[in-house]
C-alpha positions in Angstrom: 37.4 -35.7 -67.1 35.0 -37.8 -64.3 33.7 -35.7 -61.8 32.9 -37.3 -58.3 31.0 -35.5 -55.0 30.9 -36.9 -51.7 27.1 -37.8 -52.5 28.4 -40.2 -55.6 30.8 -42.0 -54.1 28.6 -42.2 -51.4 26.0 -44.5 -53.2 28.8 -46.2 -55.5 29.6 -48.1 -52.4 26.1 -49.0 -51.1 25.7 -50.6 -54.1 28.5 -53.3 -53.0 27.7 -53.2 -49.4 24.9 -56.3 -49.0 21.7 -55.3 -47.4 20.4 -57.1 -44.7 21.8 -61.4 -43.1 23.0 -63.2 -45.4 21.5 -65.9 -43.8 17.9 -67.3 -44.6 15.6 -67.4 -42.4 14.7 -70.3 -40.5 11.5 -72.3 -41.5 8.2 -71.4 -39.9 7.6 -74.5 -37.1 5.5 -76.5 -37.7 3.0 -78.0 -35.3 2.6 -81.6 -34.9 -1.0 -82.3 -34.1 -1.0 -85.7 -31.6 -4.0 -88.0 -33.6 -6.2 -90.2 -31.4 -6.7 -93.5 -31.5 -8.3 -94.7 -34.3 -12.1 -95.9 -34.7 -14.5 -97.1 -37.1 -17.4 -94.9 -38.5 -20.0 -95.4 -41.2 -20.0 -92.5 -43.3 -23.3 -92.2 -45.8 -22.7 -91.4 -49.3 -24.8 -90.6 -51.8 -23.6 -90.3 -55.7 -22.1 -94.1 -56.1 -23.0 -96.1 -59.0 -20.3 -98.3 -59.3 -17.2 -100.0 -58.1 -15.1 -97.5 -59.9 -17.0 -94.8 -57.2 -15.4 -96.6 -54.2 -12.3 -96.5 -56.2 -11.8 -93.2 -55.8 -13.3 -92.6 -52.9 -10.8 -95.3 -51.5 -7.6 -94.1 -53.7 -8.1 -90.1 -51.7 -9.6 -91.3 -48.3 -6.7 -93.7 -47.9 -4.0 -91.0 -48.6 -5.8 -89.1 -45.3 -3.3 -89.5 -42.6 -4.4 -91.6 -39.4 -6.9 -93.7 -42.1 -5.5 -97.6 -41.3 -9.0 -98.5 -43.5 -11.4 -97.6 -46.1 -14.0 -99.4 -47.5 -16.8 -97.8 -50.0 -19.4 -99.7 -50.6 -22.0 -98.3 -53.8 -24.7 -101.4 -52.5 -24.8 -99.7 -49.3 -24.2 -96.0 -50.1 -21.9 -95.9 -47.4 -18.1 -95.5 -46.2 -17.1 -97.3 -43.7 -13.5 -96.0 -42.7 -10.7 -96.5 -39.5 -9.6 -93.6 -38.6 -9.0 -91.3 -35.6 -12.2 -89.3 -34.9 -10.3 -86.0 -35.7 -10.5 -86.9 -38.9 -14.0 -87.2 -40.0 -14.0 -83.5 -40.7 -11.1 -84.0 -43.5 -12.1 -87.5 -45.1 -16.2 -86.2 -45.4 -14.5 -83.2 -47.6 -12.3 -85.8 -49.3 -15.2 -87.2 -50.6 -17.3 -84.0 -51.0 -14.3 -83.0 -53.3 -14.5 -85.6 -55.5 -18.9 -85.3 -56.2 -20.6 -87.4 -53.7 -23.4 -85.9 -51.7 -22.2 -86.7 -47.2 -25.9 -87.2 -45.8 
């Protein structure tokens, strides 16, 4: 014969009672930063050797928020970007991540 004690009954009832709220937690608020007006910036870049290098840089930089134009030149060793000035660090970091050096 199965003996049920008060403790067993309490524990058994807890097993079927859901804990907490069944609602999903609200997503954290995403802070949007308003970017300034785009300006043309020339960034000196070392390490580009060919048009493939230029294409790699342009492909990466053009995906950055606020960038409206980008042109890389291995001959001039520069990347000219039209973007909000507060994005310069992000742009330079993307170029460095590809293995190029910012002068």
